[in-house]
C-alpha positions in Angstrom: -66.0 30.0 -10.1 -65.3 33.7 -10.3 -66.8 35.9 -13.0 -63.5 36.1 -15.0 -63.3 32.4 -15.4 -67.1 31.9 -16.1 -67.5 30.2 -19.5 -68.6 32.5 -22.3 -70.8 31.0 -24.9 -71.7 32.7 -28.2 -74.3 30.5 -29.8 -74.2 32.4 -33.1 -70.7 31.0 -33.8 -71.9 27.4 -33.9 -73.3 27.9 -37.4 -70.0 29.2 -38.6 -68.1 26.2 -37.0 -70.5 23.9 -38.7 -70.0 25.4 -42.2 -66.2 25.4 -41.7 -66.2 21.8 -40.5 -68.4 20.6 -43.4 -66.1 22.4 -45.9 -63.0 20.6 -44.5 -64.8 17.3 -44.3 -66.0 17.4 -47.9 -62.6 18.5 -49.1 -60.9 15.6 -47.4 -63.4 13.1 -48.6 -62.9 14.4 -52.2 -59.1 14.1 -51.9 -59.4 10.6 -50.4 -61.1 9.4 -53.6 -57.7 9.2 -55.2 -56.4 6.9 -52.5 -59.1 4.4 -53.5 -58.2 4.7 -57.2 -61.2 6.9 -58.0 -59.6 9.6 -60.3 -62.6 10.3 -62.6 -65.0 11.6 -59.9 -64.7 14.9 -58.1 -67.2 16.7 -55.9 -65.9 20.1 -57.2 -64.9 19.3 -60.7 -61.4 19.4 -62.3 -59.1 22.2 -63.5 -57.6 22.5 -66.9 -54.8 20.2 -65.9 -57.2 17.5 -64.8 -56.4 18.0 -61.1 -59.3 17.8 -58.6 -60.7 21.1 -57.4 -61.0 19.8 -53.9 -58.8 21.5 -51.4 -60.3 25.0 -52.0 -63.4 24.5 -49.9 -61.3 22.9 -47.1 -58.8 25.9 -47.2 -61.7 28.3 -46.7 -63.0 26.2 -43.9 -59.6 26.1 -42.1 -59.3 29.9 -42.6 -62.7 30.3 -40.9 -61.5 28.2 -37.9 -58.4 30.4 -37.6 -60.5 33.6 -37.6 -62.9 32.2 -35.1 -60.0 31.1 -32.9 -58.6 34.7 -32.9 -62.1 36.1 -32.2 -62.8 33.9 -29.2 -59.4 34.1 -27.5 -59.4 37.9 -27.9 -63.0 38.3 -26.7 -62.0 36.4 -23.5 -59.0 38.6 -23.0 -61.1 41.7 -23.5 -63.6 40.5 -20.9 -60.7 39.8 -18.4 -59.1 43.2 -19.1 -62.4 44.9 -18.6 -62.9 43.3 -15.2 -59.3 43.5 -13.8 -57.5 46.1 -15.9 -54.8 43.4 -16.6 -54.2 40.0 -18.1 -53.0 37.1 -16.0 -50.5 35.6 -18.4 -49.7 32.5 -16.3 -53.4 31.7 -16.0 -53.9 32.3 -19.7 -51.3 29.6 -20.6 -52.6 27.2 -18.0 -56.1 27.5 -19.4 -54.8 26.9 -23.0 -52.8 23.9 -21.9 -55.7 22.3 -20.1 -58.0 22.9 -22.9 -55.8 21.5 -25.7 -52.9 19.4 -24.5 -54.7 16.4 -22.9 -56.8 15.5 -26.0 -53.9 16.4 -28.3 -51.4 14.1 -26.7 -54.0 11.4 -26.2 -54.7 11.4 -30.0 -50.9 11.2 -30.8 -50.6 8.3 -28.3 -53.4 6.4 -29.9 -52.0 7.0 -33.4 -48.5 5.9 -32.4 -49.9 2.7 -31.0 -51.9 2.1 -34.1 -49.0 2.6 -36.6 -46.1 1.6 -34.4 -45.5 -1.7 -36.2 -45.7 -0.1 -39.6 -43.8 3.2 -39.4 -40.3 4.2 -38.6 -40.2 7.3 -36.4 -37.6 10.0 -36.8 -37.0 13.6 -35.8 -40.5 14.6 -37.0 -42.1 13.0 -33.9 -40.4 15.6 -31.7 -41.9 18.3 -33.8 -45.4 16.9 -33.2 -44.8 16.7 -29.5 -43.6 20.3 -29.3 -46.4 21.8 -31.4 -44.4 22.3 -34.6 -46.4 19.9 -36.7 -46.7 22.6 -39.3 -43.1 22.1 -40.3 -43.5 18.5 -41.5 -46.7 19.5 -43.1 -44.9 22.2 -45.1 -42.2 19.7 -46.1 -44.8 17.1 -47.1 -43.4 14.7 -44.5 -46.3 14.1 -42.2 -47.0 11.0 -40.2 -50.1 8.9 -41.1 -53.3 10.4 -39.5 -51.3 13.3 -38.1 -51.2 15.7 -41.0 -54.1 17.8 -39.8 -52.4 18.6 -36.5 -50.5 21.4 -38.3 -53.4 23.8 -37.6 -53.3 23.2 -33.9 -49.6 23.9 -33.9 -50.2 27.2 -35.6 -52.7 28.2 -33.0 -50.4 27.2 -30.1 -47.6 29.3 -31.6 -50.0 32.2 -31.9 -51.0 31.9 -28.2 -47.3 32.2 -27.3 -47.1 35.8 -28.3 -50.6 37.1 -28.6 -51.3 38.0 -24.9 -48.2 40.2 -24.9 -49.1 41.8 -28.2 -52.7 42.3 -27.0 -51.5 44.2 -23.9 -49.4 46.4 -26.1 -52.3 47.1 -28.4 -55.0 47.6 -25.8 -53.4 50.6 -24.2 -54.7 52.9 -26.9 -55.7 52.9 -30.6 -56.2 49.2 -30.7 -58.0 49.2 -34.0 -55.4 51.3 -35.7 -52.3 49.5 -34.4 -53.8 46.0 -35.0 -54.8 47.0 -38.6 -51.2 48.0 -39.3 -49.9 44.7 -38.0 -52.4 42.8 -40.1 -51.5 44.9 -43.2 -47.8 44.1 -42.7 -48.5 40.4 -42.4 -50.7 40.5 -45.4 -48.3 42.4 -47.5 -45.5 40.0 -46.6 -47.7 37.0 -47.6 -48.5 38.5 -51.0 -45.0 39.7 -51.7 -43.2 36.5 -50.8 -45.8 34.3 -52.6 -45.6 36.1 -55.9 -41.8 36.5 -55.8 -41.2 32.8 -55.0 -44.4 30.8 -55.2 -44.2 27.3 -53.6 -40.9 28.1 -52.0 -40.5 27.1 -48.3 -40.8 30.8 -47.1 -44.0 31.2 -49.3 -45.5 27.9 -48.0 -44.7 29.0 -44.4 -46.5 32.3 -45.1 -49.6 30.4 -46.3 -49.6 27.9 -43.4 -48.8 30.2 -40.5 -51.9 32.3 -40.6 -51.3 34.5 -37.7 -52.9 37.4 -39.6 -56.1 35.5 -40.0 -56.3 35.0 -36.2 -55.5 38.7 -35.7 -58.3 39.6 -38.2 -60.6 37.6 -35.9 -59.2 39.6 -32.9 -60.1 42.8 -34.7 -63.7 41.5 -35.1 -63.8 40.6 -31.4 -62.8 44.1 -30.5 -65.4 45.7 -32.7 -68.1 43.3 -31.3 -67.0 43.9 -27.7 -67.1 47.7 -28.2 -70.5 47.4 -30.1 -68.9 49.3 -33.0 -71.3 50.6 -35.7 -69.5 48.4 -38.2 -71.0 45.3 -36.4 -74.5 46.8 -36.9 -74.0 46.9 -40.7 -72.5 43.4 -40.8 -75.6 42.1 -39.0 -77.9 43.6 -41.6 -79.9 41.1 -43.7 -78.5 42.5 -47.0 -74.9 42.0 -46.0 -75.6 38.5 -44.7 -77.4 37.6 -47.9 -74.4 38.8 -50.0 -72.1 36.8 -47.8 -74.2 33.6 -48.3 -74.3 34.2 -52.0 -70.5 34.6 -52.2 -70.0 31.4 -50.1 -72.4 29.5 -52.4 -70.5 30.6 -55.5 -67.2 29.6 -53.9 -68.5 26.1 -53.2 -69.6 25.5 -56.8 -66.3 27.0 -58.1 -67.8 29.9 -60.0 -64.8 31.9 -59.0 -62.0 31.8 -56.4 -61.5 34.3 -53.7 -58.1 35.2 -52.1 -57.8 32.6 -49.4 -55.5 33.0 -46.4 -54.3 36.1 -48.2 -52.7 34.2 -51.1 -54.5 31.5 -53.1 -52.5 28.6 -54.5 -52.2 28.7 -58.3 -52.9 25.2 -59.3 
C-alpha cells in the first residue's frame, strides 16, 4: 500500500465521536418513549407547550458528526495534495463508494426484507437508493427504520462537489475563500429560516448542512498547517469552557445556535 492510501488514524477524534453518538442515542430513546405511550417522562424535560425537549441533544450530536466528516475528508485531501500536488478525483470517489455503499445497501436490503409484507413501496424507495434520503426526511415521509439515512445522503451529496471546490480553494488563500463560502451558506440559512420558518426551503437549509462540513474542513486546514489558532484551542482553559458549555446544553440551561439555525419549538 503506498503512502497516499495509508490509513490515517487520529485517536483524539474518538472521544468526540462517542459524545456525538451518545447524544443521538439518548435523543432517540427519549423520543421513542412516546411510541410506547409514555408521555409524562422526558430525559430533558418539557417546554412550555408540554413538548419533550429531546431532539436538541441529538441535533448537536449530528452536527458534530457532520463537522468531523468534513474535517477527516479534507485532512485526507490535504495529505494527498501535499504528496502529489494533485487530487485523483476518480480514486476519491472509488474510496468513498467502497467505504459507504456496501454497508448502506446491505442495511436497506435487510430493512426491505423485514418490512416487505407490511409496507407499500413508492417513489421514495428510489430516493433512498440514489442517496436522496434527505428528501423524504424533510417531507416527513420516511420508511420505517430508514429515517436516519438522511445524514448519509447529505454527506454523499457533499462528496460530489467537495473535491472540485477543494482544488479551487487550495491554490491560494484557502482560509479566506473558504470562510467566505461558509459565511454565504450561514447567511442564507439564517435569512431563509427567519423569513419562512418550517417552509420546505427552510427545512432544506437546516438538513443539508454543507456549511457544517466545510467548517470541519476549515479546522482540518488549520490543524494540517499547525496554525496558532489550534494551539489556543488545545489549551486547558478553552477545553474546560467547551466542556462547561456542552454540559449546560445537555441539561437545557440554554440553547445554542445549532446547525446555524435552531428550531423554534
